[in-house]
C-alpha positions in Angstrom: 44.5 -0.3 5.1 45.9 3.2 4.2 43.8 6.0 2.9 45.5 6.0 -0.3 44.8 2.2 -1.0 41.3 2.0 0.1 38.6 2.1 -2.5 37.0 5.4 -3.3 33.2 5.8 -2.9 31.6 5.6 -6.2 34.6 3.9 -7.9 37.9 2.2 -7.1 40.9 4.4 -6.5 43.2 2.1 -8.7 40.9 2.1 -11.9 38.5 5.2 -11.6 35.9 3.0 -12.9 32.5 3.2 -11.3 31.3 0.6 -8.8 28.8 -1.8 -10.3 26.0 -3.5 -8.6 23.4 -5.9 -10.0 20.2 -7.1 -8.4 17.9 -9.8 -9.8 14.2 -10.2 -8.6 11.1 -11.8 -9.7 9.2 -9.4 -12.0 6.5 -8.8 -9.4 5.5 -5.5 -7.7 5.8 -7.2 -4.2 9.6 -6.8 -4.7 9.6 -3.0 -5.5 10.3 -2.2 -1.9 13.4 -4.2 -2.1 14.6 -2.3 -5.2 13.9 1.2 -3.6 15.6 0.2 -0.4 18.8 -0.9 -2.3 18.8 2.2 -4.5 18.4 4.5 -1.5 21.2 2.6 0.3 23.6 2.8 -2.8 22.7 6.6 -3.3 23.5 7.3 0.4 27.1 6.2 -0.3 27.4 9.1 -2.7 27.3 12.9 -2.4 23.4 12.9 -2.7 21.2 14.9 -0.4 18.3 13.5 1.3 16.0 15.1 -1.2 18.0 13.7 -4.1 17.7 10.2 -2.5 13.8 10.5 -2.1 13.5 11.8 -5.7 15.5 8.8 -6.7 13.4 6.5 -4.9 10.3 7.9 -6.6 11.9 7.7 -10.1 12.9 4.0 -9.5 9.4 3.2 -8.4 8.0 4.6 -11.7 10.7 3.0 -13.8 10.0 -0.3 -12.2 6.3 0.1 -12.7 7.0 0.7 -16.4 9.1 -2.3 -16.7 6.7 -4.6 -14.8 3.9 -3.5 -17.0 5.8 -4.8 -20.0 7.6 -7.9 -18.5 6.7 -11.3 -19.6 5.1 -13.8 -17.1 7.7 -15.4 -14.9 10.3 -13.0 -16.1 13.1 -11.8 -13.9 13.5 -8.0 -13.2 17.2 -7.1 -13.6 18.6 -3.9 -12.1 22.2 -2.7 -12.9 23.8 0.2 -10.9 26.8 2.1 -11.6 28.1 4.5 -8.8 30.2 7.3 -9.9 31.8 10.1 -7.8 28.6 11.9 -7.4 26.1 10.2 -9.6 24.2 7.0 -9.9 23.1 5.3 -13.1 20.8 2.5 -13.2 19.0 0.3 -15.7 16.0 -1.6 -14.9 15.0 -4.2 -17.5 13.1 -7.5 -18.1 12.2 -9.9 -20.7 9.4 -8.6 -22.9 8.4 -10.5 -26.1 6.2 -7.9 -27.3 6.7 -4.6 -25.6 4.6 -1.5 -26.5 6.3 1.5 -27.7 7.2 4.1 -25.0 4.6 6.6 -24.1 6.4 9.8 -23.6 3.1 11.6 -22.7 2.4 9.2 -19.7 2.5 10.4 -16.1 5.1 7.9 -15.3 7.5 9.2 -18.0 7.0 12.8 -16.9 8.0 11.8 -13.3 11.0 10.3 -14.6 12.0 13.0 -16.9 11.5 15.6 -14.1 13.2 13.8 -11.3 16.3 12.2 -13.3 19.1 14.1 -15.0 18.8 11.7 -17.9 16.2 9.0 -18.7 15.6 6.7 -21.6 13.5 3.7 -22.5 14.5 1.0 -24.7 11.7 -1.2 -26.0 12.6 -3.9 -28.6 11.3 -7.3 -29.1 12.5 -9.6 -26.3 13.6 -6.7 -23.8 12.2 -3.7 -22.2 14.6 -1.3 -20.3 14.4 2.0 -18.5 17.7 3.8 -17.7 18.1 6.6 -15.3 21.0 8.9 -14.4 20.8 10.9 -11.2 23.5 13.4 -10.2 24.0 15.0 -6.8 22.4 18.4 -6.5 25.5 19.4 -4.5 27.7 18.7 -7.5 26.4 21.3 -9.7 
């Protein structure tokens, strides 16, 4: 395969759209290490430093903990990743029939707000989601 026809890291050369990856796991804290490992592996494909990747692993742990606290019993934890040229966006969500309102004063939220370039929580009846965007510190 020639250099011009190979997919670019963080998006396809033909479309320029970000690569997308989805992971579905039981909504159980025992699987958090799988999520952290996949996140670090995907981040390593991008222009993220080792410090960026470690910060992302911590942020993903906090985001997953928030979602797991709200998830219904026997729910599935869904993780969607979008890999851009030097950024990684991810959404972690699960079914939650009666999620509580986001606590923007909590330690977990403070960690997310500090480590991610962008973070948001969507808590609606039936679904609880945390979205993160992390950009390479080398890109700034």
